[in-house]
C-alpha positions in Angstrom: 25.7 -46.7 4.9 23.1 -45.8 2.2 21.8 -42.5 1.4 17.8 -42.2 1.1 16.1 -39.2 -0.8 12.6 -39.5 -1.8 11.1 -37.0 -4.7 8.0 -35.8 -6.2 6.4 -33.9 -8.6 3.0 -32.3 -10.0 1.5 -31.3 -12.8 1.3 -27.4 -13.9 -2.9 -27.7 -13.6 -2.1 -29.4 -9.8 -4.7 -28.1 -7.5 -1.9 -26.5 -5.4 1.2 -24.7 -7.3 2.9 -26.9 -9.3 6.1 -28.2 -7.8 9.2 -30.3 -7.4 10.7 -31.6 -4.5 13.2 -34.1 -2.8 14.2 -34.5 0.7 16.9 -36.9 2.8 15.8 -35.4 6.0 15.0 -32.3 8.0 18.2 -30.6 6.9 18.6 -31.7 3.6 16.0 -31.0 1.5 14.7 -28.7 -1.7 11.7 -27.6 -3.6 10.6 -25.3 -6.6 8.0 -24.5 -9.0 8.2 -25.4 -12.8 5.9 -25.5 -15.5 6.6 -28.6 -17.3 4.3 -30.5 -19.3 4.4 -33.7 -17.3 4.7 -34.9 -13.7 7.3 -37.2 -14.4 9.3 -34.3 -16.1 8.6 -32.5 -12.9 10.1 -35.1 -10.8 13.2 -35.9 -12.8 13.9 -32.0 -12.3 13.5 -33.6 -8.2 16.1 -36.1 -9.4 18.6 -34.4 -11.0 18.7 -31.8 -8.1 19.2 -34.2 -5.6 21.9 -35.9 -7.5 23.5 -32.7 -8.0 23.4 -32.0 -4.1 25.0 -35.4 -3.6 27.7 -35.5 -6.0 30.2 -35.0 -3.4 29.4 -38.0 -1.1 30.8 -41.2 -1.6 28.4 -43.3 0.1 25.7 -45.0 -2.3 22.4 -43.2 -2.8 18.8 -44.4 -2.9 16.1 -42.7 -4.6 12.6 -43.5 -4.0 10.3 -41.9 -6.3 6.6 -41.4 -6.5 6.0 -42.0 -10.2 6.1 -46.3 -10.6 6.7 -45.6 -14.6 9.8 -43.4 -14.1 11.4 -45.7 -11.5 10.9 -48.5 -13.5 12.1 -46.3 -16.4 15.3 -45.4 -14.3 16.3 -48.8 -13.8 16.4 -50.2 -17.5 19.3 -52.4 -17.9 22.2 -50.6 -20.4 20.8 -52.8 -23.6 17.0 -52.0 -22.5 17.5 -48.6 -22.1 19.5 -48.1 -25.5 16.3 -50.0 -26.9 13.6 -47.6 -25.7 15.7 -44.7 -26.3 15.4 -46.0 -30.5 11.6 -45.9 -29.7 9.3 -42.8 -29.2 10.3 -40.9 -26.0 8.1 -37.9 -24.4 10.0 -34.6 -25.9 9.6 -33.1 -22.2 11.3 -35.8 -20.4 14.2 -36.9 -23.0 16.4 -34.5 -22.3 16.1 -34.2 -18.2 16.2 -38.1 -18.7 19.8 -38.1 -20.6 20.7 -35.6 -18.2 19.6 -38.2 -15.1 21.7 -40.8 -17.4 24.6 -38.9 -17.2 24.8 -37.5 -13.4 24.6 -41.4 -12.4 27.3 -42.6 -14.6 30.2 -44.2 -12.1 27.6 -43.7 -8.9 26.3 -46.3 -7.1 22.5 -45.2 -7.5 19.4 -47.0 -6.7 15.8 -46.1 -7.9 12.6 -47.6 -6.5 9.2 -47.1 -6.3 8.0 -45.3 -3.2 4.9 -47.1 -2.6 6.6 -50.9 -3.0 10.0 -49.4 -1.3 11.0 -51.0 2.6 8.6 -49.5 4.9 11.6 -48.2 7.1 12.9 -46.0 4.5 9.6 -44.2 4.0 9.2 -43.9 7.8 12.2 -42.2 8.1 11.0 -39.4 5.6 7.1 -39.3 6.4 6.9 -35.3 5.4 8.5 -35.8 1.9 5.1 -37.1 0.0 3.5 -34.1 1.3 5.7 -31.3 0.0 3.8 -31.6 -3.4 0.5 -33.7 -4.5 -0.8 -34.8 -7.3 -4.2 -33.9 -8.4 -6.9 -36.7 -7.1 -4.0 -38.5 -5.0 -4.2 -39.5 -1.1 -3.3 -36.7 0.7 -0.3 -37.9 3.6 -0.1 -34.5 5.0 -0.6 -34.0 8.8 -3.6 -31.6 9.7 -2.3 -29.1 11.7 -3.7 -28.5 15.1 -6.0 -25.2 15.0 -3.7 -23.5 17.7 -0.8 -23.7 15.6 -2.6 -22.9 12.7 -3.7 -19.8 13.6 -0.2 -19.2 15.3 1.2 -19.4 11.8 -1.6 -17.5 9.9 -0.9 -15.0 12.6 2.8 -14.8 11.8 2.5 -14.9 8.2 0.1 -12.1 8.2 2.5 -10.1 10.5 5.1 -9.8 7.6 2.8 -8.2 5.2 2.2 -5.4 7.8 3.7 -2.5 9.0 3.9 -3.5 12.7 6.6 -6.0 12.0 8.2 -4.6 8.9 9.3 -1.5 11.0 10.5 -3.9 13.9 13.9 -4.9 12.4 14.1 -7.1 15.8 11.1 -8.6 14.9 11.9 -9.5 11.6 15.0 -11.0 12.8 13.1 -13.2 15.2 10.3 -14.0 12.6 12.9 -14.9 9.3 14.9 -18.0 10.0 18.8 -17.7 9.4 18.8 -20.3 6.4 16.1 -18.4 4.8 15.7 -17.9 1.1 12.9 -16.7 -1.1 11.9 -16.6 -5.0 10.1 -13.2 -5.5 7.0 -12.8 -7.6 9.4 -11.0 -10.4 11.8 -14.5 -10.1 14.3 -12.7 -8.3 16.5 -14.7 -5.7 16.4 -13.1 -2.1 18.3 -14.1 1.0 18.1 -13.2 4.3 19.3 -10.3 5.1 18.4 -8.4 2.3 14.9 -9.3 2.8 14.8 -8.1 6.0 16.5 -4.8 4.7 13.6 -4.7 1.8 10.7 -5.5 4.5 11.9 -2.8 6.7 12.3 -0.1 4.0 8.9 -1.2 2.2 5.5 0.3 2.8 2.6 -2.0 3.3 0.9 -2.5 0.0 -1.3 -5.8 0.4 -4.8 -4.5 -0.3 -6.2 -8.2 0.4 -5.2 -11.6 1.6 -6.7 -14.8 1.8 -5.2 -18.1 3.6 -6.7 -21.7 2.1 -4.2 -24.2 2.8 -2.0 -25.4 6.3 -0.2 -28.4 6.6 2.4 -29.8 8.6 4.8 -31.3 6.3 6.9 -33.0 9.8 6.6 -32.3 13.2 8.0 -28.6 13.7 7.3 -28.0 9.9 4.4 -26.5 8.2 3.4 -25.5 4.5 1.3 -22.4 4.5 -0.6 -21.1 1.2 -2.4 -17.9 0.2 -3.3 -15.3 -1.8 -2.3 -11.7 -1.8 -3.7 -8.7 -4.4 -2.0 -5.2 -4.4 -1.9 -2.7 -6.7 0.3 -4.4 -9.2 -2.3 -7.8 -9.2 -2.9 -10.9 -7.8 -0.1 -13.1 -6.1 0.0 -17.2 -5.1 2.0 -17.4 -2.3 3.6 -20.6 -0.6 5.6 -20.6 2.4 7.7 -23.1 4.7 7.7 -22.6 8.6 10.0 -24.5 10.9 10.1 -24.5 14.6 13.1 -23.4 16.5 12.7 -24.2 20.0 9.6 -22.5 21.1 9.5 -20.0 18.0 8.2 -20.4 14.6 10.3 -19.2 11.6 10.0 -18.5 8.1 12.3 -21.0 6.5 11.1 -20.4 2.4 8.7 -18.1 0.4 7.8 -18.1 -2.9 5.3 -15.7 -4.6 4.1 -16.4 -8.1 2.2 -13.6 -9.6 -1.2 -14.8 -10.9 -1.2 -14.2 -15.3 -4.7 -15.7 -15.5 -6.8 -12.7 -14.0 -7.2 -9.2 -14.7 
């Protein structure tokens, strides 16, 4: 059996927060932010991460890439690769490419461009292209039904207010058991610590505005919004998953806006 992963990356100036992402299925995926100079360097970060995440597997790995150029580069034969490496290389990509080549040594790894890959491989992971989007690219995310959108916005908003924060049982219902967060300072937070901090932290948000709610897969939604408090503006991104009849926050990231003020 071959494990199939799909990767993606965006530029820092993309219309949504710049990120890299990979997905195998609804329980095997990751994404993160970046400040790389190129979308290819961003996607290489996703490739490296999925290689590391599957390092212990003995199954062949097939990686579908959003970038056609990168897919072609990673499938070069050893002589062609060496010839290319003696020419000019983008400095932002070179180190990451070297890391990828080291990770695939001795492993059965295949790279392909996602748009020419076999259709069943793409359909198996329909939400992966929606994790991030290039500026000007076609959007493959499904629109969220209005009632679901309103519900997720309401749940996200409740985490900003005192009513939910003062209720530990409510917080435990809203926050997924595998939740983690990268906060505005870059600190990594896990579920229990986030619940404790939210329960003791007063409501500090002065303004909030939502601008994006999309469905990444059935029962998986991404919401993007902006908050403002005494410390400044923060761009926020959350992933919500439906567990049974309940939506729970699975991931959250806050990035300070350093361009304002």
